[in-house]
Each structure stands twice: as C-alpha cells, then as structure tokens.
N, C-alpha and C positions, 0 to 999 in steps of 0.2 A: 424782694428789696429792689427799690428803684435804682437804675444805673445813674451814678453821679457824673455830671459833665460840667467842666469849667469852660466858659467863654472868655479867653484871655484877651485883655486889652493892655497893651504894653505902654508903660510910661517911662521910657528909657532916660537915664541920666538926669532925672528931675527930682528935686527934693532931697538931694544927697550931696554932701560936701566933696565926695569923691576923694577923700584922703586915705582910703584903705589901700594898703600897698599892693594887694592882689587884684584890684578892680580896674577894669577898663570897660565900662558899660557900652561904649560905642562898638567895641568888638563883639560883646555878648549879644547886644540887641540888633546889631547890623544897621543901625540908623542913628542920626544925631539928634533928631527932634521929633516929638510926637505931634500928630495932627489931631487935636481933640475933636475937630468938627466931623471927623470920619467915624467916631466911636459908635454913634447910633446906627449907622449903616453897617458897620462890622457886626454889631449884635444882631441886627435883623437878618443879615446873611447867614450868620451862624445858626440862628434859630430855625431857619428854613431847612436845615439838614439834620435837626435833632428831633427824636421822637417826642410826642407831646407828654408822655408819662414819665420822662426822665427828670431827675433831680438836678436842676440847672442853677449854677451860680455864675454871675458876672465877676470875673477876677481881674483886679488891677495889679499887674505884676511889672517887674522890670526896674522899678525905682523905689524910693521911700515915699509912698503915696501920701502919708499924712504930713510930709514936709514940703510938698509943692505949694505953689501960690494958693492961698485960701480960695480965691475966686475960681481957679482952675479945678481945685478939688471939689468944690460945691457943684460946679458945672457937670463934672463927670458923675458925681453921686446922683444928681437930679436926673441925668440921662438914664442911668441904670435903674433908678426907682420907677421910672415910667413903665418899665417892663415888669417890675414887681407888682405895681398897681394894676397892670393889665392881666396879671395872672400867668404871664409867659415865663417868668423867672422866679425862683424861690427866694434868693437872697444874694448878697454881695460878699466877696472875700477880697482881701488886699494884703500886700506885703509892705512892711515898713521897718524902721529902726526902733530900738528901745527908748532912745532919747527923744523920739518924736511921738510919744504917747503921754497924754495927761487927761484929766477929767473933762476938760472942755472939748478936746478932740473926740473922746469917746462919746460925749453927748451928741456931737454932730453925726458920728458914725451910726449910733443907735437910731437916730431920727430918720436916716435914709435907708435902713434895712440891711446894714452890714451884719453878717453873722460870724464870719471867720477872719481872724487876724493872724497872719503869718509874720512872725517876728524874727528878724535877722540877728539871732543871738551870737552865732559863730563860736564863741568860747565863753566860759565862765571863769577863766583865769585872767586876772588883771594884767599880768605880765604879757600874756599872749595878745590881749586886746591892745596894749600899748605898742608892742612891737609890730602889730599889724595895722596901726594907724586908724583904729576904729573910731576914736573920738568919743567913746563912752566907756563906762566901767561896769563891772558885774553888779554893783549895787543898783545902778539905774535899770539894769535888766530885771532884777528881782522886783523892783518897784513897778515896772511896766507890766510884768506878768501878773502881779497881784491885782493891779487895777483892771486888767483885761478880764481875768477870770471872775473877779468879784462883781463885774457888771454883766456877767452871763455870756460873754463872747466865747466862741471856740478859739483856743490858742493852739497854733502850730509853731513848734520851735525849729528853726533852721540852724544847723551847726556845720562847721567846717573842720575837717581833719587835716593835719599836715601844715598848719600855719606856723609862722616863725615863733620859736620858743615853746611850741607845743610838745608834749610828751604823751605816752600812752595814758599816764595817770591823769593829766589835765583833760584829755579827751573823754575818758570814762567818767570823770567827775562832771564834765559838762553835760553828758548824756543823762546822768543820774539827776542832776539839778533840773534839767528840762522836764523830766518826769515828775519830780517832786513839786515843781512850780505850777503843775496843773495842766500841762499840755496834753491834748488828746491825739495829737499827731506830730510827726517830725519829718524833716528832710535832712539827709546827710550829704554834704558836698565835700568830697576830697579836693584839696586845693589843686587848682590847675594854674600854672604860671603862664600868663599871657605875655606875649612880647609887648614892648613899649609900656610896661608897668614898672612901678618902683620895685616890686618883688623880683621881676626879671633882672633889674639892675643889681639888686641885693645878691642874687644868685651869681651874677657875673663877677661881682666883687669878692665872692666867697663868704658873704655874710649870711647866706641862707643855702641850705642843701635841700633840694626837692626829694621827698621820699620816693624810693623805687616802687614798682608796681606790686611787688610781693608785700612790702610794708603797707602800702595803701590797702591791699586786700585783707591782710591779716588783722590790722588794727581796725579797719572798717567793720569786719565781722564781729569783733569784740564790742564795738560801739552799738552795732545793730542788735546784738544779744541783750544789751541793757534795755533797749526800748521794747523788744519782744517780751522779755521777762516781766516788764512792768505794764504790759497791755497797751502800750502806745503804738498806734498804727504808723508805720514808716511809709510815707506817701511816695517818696522817691529817693534814690541814691544816685548821685552823680548828675552832671549836666546832660541835657537832652541834645541829641544830634542836631536838632533844629537851631541850636544856639551857635551855629556857624563855627564849630571847632573842626580843624582839619589836621590834627596831629602836629607834625613838625613845622608846618607853615604858619600856624596861628599860635602855637604854644611852644614854650621853651622848657617843658617838663614832660615826663612820661605821661601818656594819656591813652586810655583805651575806651572806645565808644561803648563797650559792654561792661564798664566798671561796676555798675549796679548789679548786674547778673553775676559777675565774678564774686562780689562780696556776699550776696545771698547764697551762692553755691558754697563758699567757704563756711558760712554760718551753718548750713546743713551738714557739711562734713564734720565740723566741730561737734555738733549735736550727736551725730552717729559715733564719732570718736569717743565721746564721753560715756556713751552707753556700752559700746563694745569693749572698752578697756577694762570693764569690770566683769567680763564674762570669759569663760573658756570657749574660745572660738575656733581653734585649730581643726581643720577638716570639716567644718560645719558650713551649711548654706544659710545665708542671711536674706530675709525678705524685709524690706524697709517700707513702711507705710507713711506717706506724707500727705499734707493737705492739698486741696484742689489747686491745680496749676503749678505745683512745685516739683513735679517729677524731673524735669530737665535740670532744675537747680540741684537736686539731690544727686543726680548722675554726674553732673559737671560737664563743662565744655570738653569735647573730645573724650568723654567718659573718664575725666581725670579723677573724680571722687571715687568712682567704682574701682579704678585701677589702684588708687592709693589704699583704700580700705581692704580690698582683697589681698593685696600684698602684705600690708601691715598685720592683718589678723589671720592670715593663712586660711582664708575662706575658700571653700570649694564651689560655692555658688553665690550669686548676687542678683537680686531682683528689687525693683522699686515699683510700688503700687500706689495708686491714688485713693485717698479717702474721700468721702462725700462732702466734707466741709473744707473751709479754707484756712483752718488753724495751722500755725507754723509748728505745732507740736508733731513729733514723729514717734513711730512705734516700730520696734524691730522684733522679728520672730527669727530665732535661730533653730535650725533643724539638723538632725543627724540621721543617717540611714542605719536601720537595724532590721535584719531579716527581710530586707526588701521594702520595708515600710518607712515612711517619713514620720519621725517622732518630734513633736514640738517640745523643746527643752527650755526655752526662755521667752518671756514676753516682757518687754520693758518699754516704758514711755517717758518722755521728758524733753526738755529744751536743750 
C-alpha cells in the first residue's frame, strides 16, 4: 500500500464567519492572512521531499475553503490541478462547513480534481450547535453529507467533544450519525478553550465548565469505539502540537499534547476490560495481541493499563504482543501453570 501524504496549504480565518464560541483561528494558525501567491512554491518544496511512489494529496486546511472568495478558491484549485495534470499529485482534499456545500460548489470541486471533503460537523445536536454559535443546524449537515457522498467524494467527518450543552449521549449520537451519513474517516477534537474567545468568557462567567482530562479521555474513548466498530478510520484525535498550543499560556482549559494517545490507550483498556470481565482470571497470566503499532497504546503511558488490568483481575503475568496487521481488534490468551507447563485456557477476540 502506498504511503499517504498530505501537502497542507493553510487558508486561515477565511471563508468563515468566525461566530463559533470556541474558535480563534488566528491563534490556531499563527497568522492573520494567507499569501496565496506562495502556494505553488510551497507545493513544489514539499514535493521535493516526498518519494515519487507516495499517494499525495494537496490539502486546503485552516478555514472554510468553499466559503472564501470564489476567485481565490478557483485560483487555489487551478494551482493544485497543475500538479495533478503533471502527474505529481493524485488529488485534492479540503475542509469546509456544512452550510457551504451545494451542487454548484461540488461541480467546481469535481472539475478541479477534489477527492476528499472534510466537513466540520462538530455536533449533530441542534442545541449544542446553537450554544456553540455554529450558524448551521443538523439538517444542513445531513443534506451536505448526502450531496457529498452521492457525488462520489470521500467524506471525512470532523466532530468535537466537550462543547457547550454536550452530553455523552449527544456525542455518541454525533459519532453514530457521522458513520451512518457515509463518512469513510473521522477526526475527533476534544474542545480546547483558547484565551480571547467567547468560550473563554463563557467559562469565566460560569456559563460553561470545561471537562477535566479524565472526562476528555473516558468520553473520547467511547466516541472512538463507535467509529472503530463501524469501520470508520479515525485519522486524528486532538490538535497537533504544531497548532501553537502551549498549555496555560494559550489555553484556559485542561490540555495535554498527547490527548490522542491517551484516548486510544483508554479505548484499548476498555477492550481488554470487556474481555477479561467475562473470564476467571485470578492467578493467571494474560498475553494480549494487538494490531501493528498499538503495543504502547495497550500498555499505556507509564504502563498505566498494565497496572490497572493486573490489579483489577489479579493477573500474575501481563504481556502485549504485536500482530502483523493494523486492525484495532485485540486477542487475549489467558494461561495458568499446571505441572510446570503453561496451559492455554481462554482465547477471546473482540473490540
């Protein structure tokens, strides 16, 4: 399988009314204005560092791409299409809002080689959308998703946890709707309260309480499980460190740069918990098999999952081994000692 690489071109604070209570794109992007004339050079520079056999997409991120000035949008699409026509890039991806999708816009995107549309869904609860100042409702999201998938574009659903008015039920509902609306991928963004935003002022007034990290992790793991169990690839969880977050100086809420890793780790712990809870485990040794690249997630930071599971289930041994594929599915083998020999007594697999 070819390695997928995005060449990101940021379009900060453009095409968006910036009414969302949580948003301060100047802080996220680190700049006030995009220099479109530099896009071609940025792409050329990026391509010079990428293997020729990689699956490359030019990705317009940072703002609501389909809401920017039409001439600017066409200019950027034409710039990107030059590289598609030259065989240097496979396609284009972009991020936008549900209320900035219609048939005309999709006609333009198809003409210029757009393959993937990342939609800022955030929530499928109208109450949460209203309290968050999103400026669109869930019906508009459903319509946008239907248009995108019916035209053959790849749909990536972006959602946020911990928004004003959100509950565990609304977040699980949002994840399930993203799956049912045809998304092939998802991003999960736990809400981070940036200073100098309306959400920060809401928190200072007592109108909003930011979830603590334990809530962020536990609820994030449950949302993640919805996507995994529906075969929807979770591209990312949490903001990237490159998005200029520095804990207490830039944010007014709990924030951990490894939030995504912590949520994945809790997901794996929950999986193992569900399997071991049905078995007679006392005094037995557990070997847990996980997909490629997931060993550290299963063990947990500072071996937290290992410690938790060994204590809870009175295990005398605990090992994590890697399987050859990258499936999030896990398998546990429990063993007990008898006459000096290890006897396998249980083999269970599941999410």
